[in-house]
C-alpha positions, 0 to 999 in steps of 0.5 A: 562230778563233785565240784568245789563251792567257793569259800572266802579263801578262793575269792581272796586268792582270785582278789590276788591275782594280777591283770584282773579288772574285777572280782565280782560276788555282789548280787546285780554282777551274779544276776547279770551273768546268770541268764543269756537269750536262751528262754528264760533260764537263770542259774547264779555263779558264785563269783564273777572275774573280769580278766585283762591278761592272759596270764590271769587266765592261765592262774585262774584256770590252774587254780580252779583245775586243782580246786575243782571249781567250775568255769564258764566263760562268757561273751555277750550273753547272746546265746540261744542254746544256753551255751554261757549259763553257769549251770554248776555255779562256780565262775563266769569268766567275763571276757568283755575286757578282751576287746582290742584289735591287736593286728591288722595285717593289710599285707596278708588280708588278716586280722588278729582280734581279741574275742571280746570285740563287738562283731560289727565293730570288728567289721566296721574297723576292716571295712574302713581299710577296705576289707571284708569280713563276712559272717554276720549274725543277727545280734551283730550289733552286740555278739562277741567274736569269741562267742561267734567262733565257740558257736561257729556262727553264720548269718545271712550271708554264710550262703554265699561267703561261708561261716565263722569256720571258714574264716578262722585261722589260728587261735590262741587259748588257755587249757583248763591246766593253764597251759596256753597254746596256739592251735595252728598258723596264720596261713590259708593252707595246713596240712601238719597235723590234727586241725586243732582250729577247727576242733576248738571252733564251734566247741562251745567253750567246752575245751579252752578259754579263746584269747586271741583269734586270727582271721582271714579277711576279703576285699570288700564289695562295693555295691549291692542290691536287695528285694523282698518277695511276698509268697502266697503259699510258704511251701513255694516260698521254700521251693523259690530257693532251690530254683534260683541256685539251680538256675545258676545264682548265688545270692549274697543272702537269701532269707525266709520269713514266714507271714507271722515272723515279718508281721511281729516284727513290723509291729515290734519295730513300728516299721510301716514301709512293707505292704502285707495283704491278707493272702500273703503267706511268707517272703524271701529277702534276696540280696545280690552284691559285687563290684559291676552293678550292670552284672548285679542288675542282670542277676536281680532281673534273672531271679526276679523272672524266677520267682515270678513263676510262682504265685507272688504279689508285687515284689518290693525292690529297695532303691535305697539305703535307707530302705534296705536298712529297714528290710534288714532291721525287719529281718533281724529283729524277728527273734526279739519280736517273737520273744516279746509275744510269747514264752517260746523255745526255739530250734535251728533246724538244718537240711539240704535246701531241696528239702525245705519244702518238706521240712515246713510241712513237717513242722507245722503237721507236727504243731497241729498233732502236739498243739503248739504254734510256730513261726518259722524264719531263717537263712533258707539259701543254707537250708536253715530254718529258725523254728520258734515254737510258741506257748500261746494257749498250751498249758504248763503241762503240756509245754513241759512234757508233751512238746519234748516228744514233738520236738524229738519227732522233728528232729528225727525228720530232720535227721531222716532227711539229711539234716542235723539239730543245730546250724548255728546256735549250737547245743549249749545246755537246752539241746544236748537231750537230743544229741542221741538222735543225731549221734550213735554211741560211737560218735558220741564216745569220741566226742566226750574222749576228746572233751576228757583229753582237753579237760580231764576234771571237767571244769570248763563250761560243765553240763554243756552238749552231752547229756 
């Protein structure tokens, strides 16, 4: 696709549109929108536009569609697959002004929110009304709810409560043509035609610009208990995950951290509240929640008995709010801690839960074969393991060439086990070269055809998902 370079005439047109907060062409603004949290990638847009109204977005999209100007929607820039990178230049549509709750419907347990609202701020707002929005990605303190919808984000509590798709009822979106549509209805059941809402969830900003989101909520739970379990063998930590579920328990969170993950996070956050003996190789962070403390204590005792069948050290039970916060901070800061140590690539593998021990062994074997170190952590209760591949002493040549072969080999093993190559980070820019491992030509043709129907000129978030 030959996209048009933006001219002075285009800038003047954008500046004339009502409902825009700003049209930026200065280097500082362009640089701010040139990267996200994906590795060290950097692509300068030609202009950054901050709309404040749906009508303004409609005019922008209609104009860019006619002029063949690429448009990249941007949320908070916390993505890990390059989904918000303006690879083809053009316009970055910065959605940070769409940051309000439009309507909290307590009667029907629903909230209508704009996509630029920070996820944790949304959670806090509904919590104040006795309600709960469960999806909680690690970056919830800074990421936008619109980005979460675009990536179908999960987080630690997905194991009990599900991911974003399980809470989205309806979406307002602007198509590349400038048309504004709603994708569904504000109801819990809907068998009326194709499910456009769920098609858009996880589409990574390639089908339309989301401008309103209707989410279902649930009543807030009153209590939670948390423990950290140290294992001497990492595969046993993975085996314990399935043992807990097979015994009939569903924790509200069940997180896995290899030793390096926890150790680096402790150093990064200056935390001192966790013992880390030399023989400990991995940890499980296990949470249960509910409204009856007696039931929770019994569940935690039973889960403790299950993990004690494995080779573990002393279990740490968080006995205060501050200690719980400390443990959750350690878990949520692992990604940042790894990034601060070395150049890295993060893969987002997911397999059926019982296959986690095999997956961990395969990751280490492939790392030994191809000469890379890996730091693994993630949502073990979902079978979702984040694999941070650390450059360390690898040569630039091996990092840029040989590593790709190792990742392909890993992904093929993941597919063999019945898994897939991204659990919650999306495909975006950096994983699109591996889509042929997960899908055959027919499947890819169907997906590309859907993209073509929504965006026939290919202007919206180009160069993402498909090679």
